[in-house]
Wavefront OBJ file of the C-alpha trace (Angstrom):
o trace
v 54.392 42.261 157.057
v 52.663 45.471 156.517
v 54.762 48.942 156.752
v 53.379 52.411 157.751
v 53.980 55.216 154.905
v 56.653 58.084 155.841
v 55.915 61.478 155.034
v 59.051 63.989 155.129
v 58.243 67.362 153.879
v 61.007 69.488 152.252
v 60.942 72.692 152.046
v 61.642 73.111 147.700
v 62.139 70.763 144.987
v 65.709 71.099 144.915
v 65.926 69.734 148.542
v 63.403 67.190 147.632
v 65.992 66.287 144.558
v 69.028 66.078 146.537
v 67.461 64.158 149.541
v 65.843 61.394 147.340
v 69.380 61.360 145.419
v 71.434 60.876 148.658
v 68.930 58.193 149.946
v 69.136 56.329 146.309
v 72.614 55.851 146.832
v 72.746 54.752 149.848
v 69.815 52.442 149.518
v 71.364 50.541 146.742
v 74.795 50.966 148.338
v 73.260 48.584 151.293
v 71.808 46.286 148.421
v 75.180 45.590 146.613
v 76.422 45.149 150.387
v 73.582 42.229 150.623
v 73.279 41.019 147.074
v 75.920 42.183 144.900
v 74.026 43.596 142.783
v 70.415 45.868 143.014
v 67.353 46.431 140.747
v 66.012 50.216 140.616
v 62.713 51.320 138.316
v 63.122 54.645 136.698
v 60.113 57.645 136.671
v 60.017 61.018 134.377
v 58.730 64.352 135.206
v 60.352 67.211 136.638
v 61.287 65.489 140.119
v 61.935 62.045 138.328
v 64.386 63.492 136.253
v 65.667 65.805 138.018
v 66.551 63.206 140.704
v 68.498 61.314 138.333
v 70.564 64.960 138.036
v 71.058 65.234 141.217
v 72.587 61.559 141.623
v 74.846 62.535 138.779
v 75.916 65.140 140.356
v 76.682 63.743 144.130
v 79.748 63.606 145.421
v 78.693 60.154 146.969
v 77.803 59.115 143.494
v 80.821 56.100 143.013
v 79.798 54.988 146.330
v 77.537 52.859 143.657
v 79.038 50.334 141.701
v 77.360 51.253 138.880
v 77.904 47.979 136.854
v 76.049 46.379 139.143
v 72.328 48.252 138.824
v 69.700 46.724 136.925
v 67.250 49.196 136.082
v 64.272 49.179 134.480
v 61.238 51.945 134.265
v 57.537 52.378 135.968
v 55.847 53.680 132.746
v 57.379 55.546 129.651
v 55.546 57.424 126.803
v 54.607 55.410 123.402
v 56.247 57.434 120.927
v 59.720 56.865 119.055
v 62.648 55.633 120.188
v 64.618 59.546 119.941
v 61.133 61.807 121.145
v 62.362 64.533 123.440
v 59.192 63.432 126.137
v 60.427 59.945 126.367
v 61.551 59.102 130.077
v 64.264 56.567 128.858
v 66.058 58.960 126.314
v 65.801 62.123 129.804
v 67.398 59.425 132.228
v 70.449 58.615 129.971
v 70.786 62.840 129.835
v 70.166 63.196 133.701
v 72.270 59.835 134.892
v 72.790 57.145 132.530
v 75.016 58.563 130.124
v 77.336 59.378 132.988
v 78.199 56.330 134.852
v 79.374 53.577 133.897
v 76.823 51.142 133.534
v 76.473 47.639 131.762
v 74.231 48.219 128.850
v 72.685 44.868 129.195
v 70.843 45.686 132.425
v 69.073 48.813 131.327
v 65.400 47.665 130.370
v 64.304 50.257 128.099
v 60.558 49.970 127.199
v 59.664 49.611 123.405
v 58.780 52.168 121.627
v 56.322 53.115 118.874
v 59.284 52.087 116.300
v 59.083 48.664 118.031
v 55.626 47.825 118.096
v 52.489 48.843 116.203
v 50.431 49.727 119.595
v 50.945 50.309 123.636
v 49.527 46.904 124.067
v 52.028 45.125 122.037
v 54.867 47.125 123.805
v 53.331 46.528 127.395
v 53.135 42.840 126.516
v 56.627 42.220 125.653
v 57.967 44.678 128.479
v 55.603 42.264 130.559
v 57.614 39.064 129.555
v 60.917 40.452 130.253
v 59.939 40.901 133.648
v 58.956 37.357 134.444
v 61.692 36.212 132.169
v 63.854 38.490 134.832
v 62.153 37.077 137.563
v 62.985 33.035 136.438
v 66.584 34.110 135.788
v 66.947 35.382 139.368
v 64.838 32.472 140.800
v 67.546 29.867 138.665
v 70.644 31.429 139.836
v 69.006 32.351 143.935
v 70.867 29.284 146.227
v 69.668 30.856 149.286
v 67.649 28.361 151.966
v 64.442 30.563 151.480
v 64.222 30.501 147.785
v 60.590 30.242 146.728
v 59.685 26.994 145.126
v 58.237 28.855 142.390
v 59.655 32.131 140.807
v 57.370 35.591 140.232
v 56.378 37.333 137.942
v 58.713 40.257 138.407
v 62.498 40.179 139.636
v 63.416 41.664 143.062
v 62.742 45.752 142.511
v 64.287 46.963 145.564
v 63.659 50.530 144.914
v 60.749 51.739 143.111
v 60.552 55.493 142.527
v 57.431 56.722 141.390
v 55.843 60.605 141.230
v 52.746 62.208 141.324
v 51.436 64.084 138.602
v 49.482 67.816 139.306
v 46.180 65.659 137.342
v 46.984 62.923 140.648
v 48.306 59.995 138.051
v 51.039 57.771 138.843
v 52.950 56.338 136.849
v 50.771 56.970 133.695
v 47.868 55.842 135.149
v 44.892 58.311 135.788
v 42.078 58.463 138.110
v 38.899 56.683 137.049
v 40.379 55.726 133.728
v 40.844 51.057 133.064
v 44.385 50.468 133.854
v 43.996 51.964 137.349
v 42.019 48.820 138.241
v 44.040 46.684 136.594
v 45.135 43.628 139.268
v 46.473 40.836 137.137
v 49.129 42.212 134.611
v 52.433 43.742 135.657
v 52.007 45.795 132.392
v 49.480 47.665 130.579
v 49.069 50.210 127.682
v 47.635 53.212 128.879
v 45.376 55.620 125.941
v 44.035 58.742 125.284
v 45.574 59.506 128.855
v 44.281 63.394 129.817
v 47.707 64.643 129.783
v 48.982 63.321 126.018
v 49.884 65.770 123.361
v 47.914 64.957 119.804
v 49.066 61.501 118.238
v 50.166 60.319 121.781
v 49.543 57.445 123.741
v 51.485 56.500 127.045
v 52.455 53.306 128.863
v 52.325 52.095 131.264
v 55.275 49.923 133.133
v 55.039 49.579 136.195
v 56.454 46.557 138.461
l 1 2 3 4 5 6 7 8 9 10 11 12 13 14 15 16 17 18 19 20 21 22 23 24 25 26 27 28 29 30 31 32 33 34 35 36 37 38 39 40 41 42 43 44 45 46 47 48 49 50 51 52 53 54 55 56 57 58 59 60 61 62 63 64 65 66 67 68 69 70 71 72 73 74 75 76 77 78 79 80 81 82 83 84 85 86 87 88 89 90 91 92 93 94 95 96 97 98 99 100 101 102 103 104 105 106 107 108 109 110 111 112 113 114 115 116 117 118 119 120 121 122 123 124 125 126 127 128 129 130 131 132 133 134 135 136 137 138 139 140 141 142 143 144 145 146 147 148 149 150 151 152 153 154 155 156 157 158 159 160 161 162 163 164 165 166 167 168 169 170 171 172 173 174 175 176 177 178 179 180 181 182 183 184 185 186 187 188 189 190 191 192 193 194 195 196 197 198 199 200 201 202 203 204 205
């Protein structure tokens, strides 16, 4: 079943981020009511991180049982773990450090401290996604449980932004990674917006 896209227009970015934060909180509460836990895929960028800050500042944030939210990332820069440009580090500063989240549910992409290449980091993240899907499949006792696990766990909310050069999740127009149809995670090199000596990995569940 396909769903028609819906476009909501907001007067400025601050209103947009507050609106996304409110919808995110509501969605997580609804999913937890149904499944007991929820999974959200985070992104970086000004609006992505600003949205997380808006969630942290929202009086409705405690309605979510943050100890039962699984966090993944849709993309990450392949730099050192403590690099200020890491989406994961910015997410901790904006939200994760201020909520009672279970550290075991925070699935950070590998950094250049852990792997030699962005491709190795991408392969590791794809493996971890598969393992999460397998664990979810094994725990599923419902009547509509599929015969075999997929390559991705259930993703309840995927946050994405569009850069000024039209890139989404570190996938840039006219680069090979945007045409990928098989792999769930790919390494991205020589991205147009990268700083010297940086490359970025795309982790798009």
